[in-house]
C-alpha positions, 0 to 999 in steps of 0.5 A, a space after each residue: 499500499 503507497 502512502 498516497 494511499 494511506 489515511 492516518 485513523 485516529 480513535 478518539 476516547 478520554 484524551 486517548 488515541 489508538 491509530 490505524 491506517 487504511 485505505 479509501 477511495 476520494 469523496 467517501 462518507 463513514 460512520 464509526 462507532 469507538 466504544 471504550 473504558 478507563 480507570 485511574 486516578 488521573 492525579 486526584 485521590 481517588 480512582 475514576 472509571 469512564 465508559 466512552 461511547 463516541 459516535 462519528 462520522 467523517 468525510 473524505 473528499 480528495 486531500 480533505 478530511 472532515 469528522 464530527 464526533 458525539 460522545 456519550 459519558 458514563 463516570 463514576 468517580 468522587 468528584 471528577 471533572 472531565 473536558 473532552 472526555 478526559 479528567 482535567 481535576 476534582 471538585 473535592 468531593 467526599 461521596 463517589 457517584 455515578 454521573 451519565 449523559 451527552 460528552 462535548 461534542 468535537 469537529 475537525 478538519 484536516 487537509 493533506 499536503 502530499 510530499 514529493 520523494 521522502 518528504 513526508 505528507 504534512 496535514 495541517 488540522 484544525 478542532 473544536 471541543 464543543 462544551 456541551 457536556 453538563 458541567 453541574 454533573 462534571 462531564 465537562 466544563 462547558 466551555 469551548 476549546 480551540 486547537 490548531 496543529 499539524 500532522 506528518 505522515 511517512 512511508 518506510 518501504 512498503 510496509 512501514 508508516 510512522 506519524 506525528 502530531 503536534 498542537 495547541 489548545 486554546 481552554 475555554 476559560 470555565 467559571 470557578 475553575 482555573 485552567 490552561 492552555 495546553 500542547 498535545 503531541 503523539 507519535 508512532 508507527 503503524 505496520 502493515 501485517 498484509 492487506 488487511 492487518 495493521 499493528 500500530 504503537 503509539 506515544 500520546 501526551 498533552 500537557 495539563 489542562 488544570 494547575 497543579 495537576 500532571 499532564 497526560 502521557 500514555 502508551 497506545 497499542 492498536 490492532 485494525 482489520 480492513 476487510 474491504 476498503 473503507 470497513 474497519 476494526 480496531 482494537 486497541 490497548 492503553 498503558 498511563 504513563 503519568 499520574 494524569 493518565 488512566 492506569 489502563 484503558 481498552 476499547 474496540 472500533 467499528 468503521 463503515 462506509 454511509 
């Protein structure tokens, strides 16, 4: 599979990403769902359990990719505060409760600038996190966030596809919370085992959104299976590497043409 037919697929769940590679035709629309579970203390005194169920629709036309993600959340915690599906702090509660509802909606656009020869493809991107999750329930901050950045994709031979993303997120100011803007970054590589199976390893991280809390750092391993273009299955495992990450997480993704 040549680099010109590779599209990096990022499943975003609770701030963590699994990646694979898939060939798609220009002008394609796909829908998908990526249920996931994460557990850890995220730098707080108690354990938080997150059930994350994002549905998305993605449209690709030539070099442009547009994506909208609408998630549902269920969170069992002692006063955790989430933003974009990941823990950003604590409300200081003393009893554990379970809160469920709509999460923060994400809108994303990427444009691929094709590299020449051994040069990487360059993918500038923009994201908007709409503050649709309930602030009173701790599922969100109630504010919009805005992120811009750039991605890079290479090919090493015909079967290894390294990638990296670097971005900066402007965090919405939420009353009663002291939040800060943050850098985001990830990198890794997908390996084509055969035309239908890919293995991916990656590191993903971002700075803390709330002063005094640790940033996130995670190692993710994913397997992607593509029986035909536009149809995909992904299974991934996450291992947190910092106090700002979950101790562990698992997820599965399904994608098909619409």
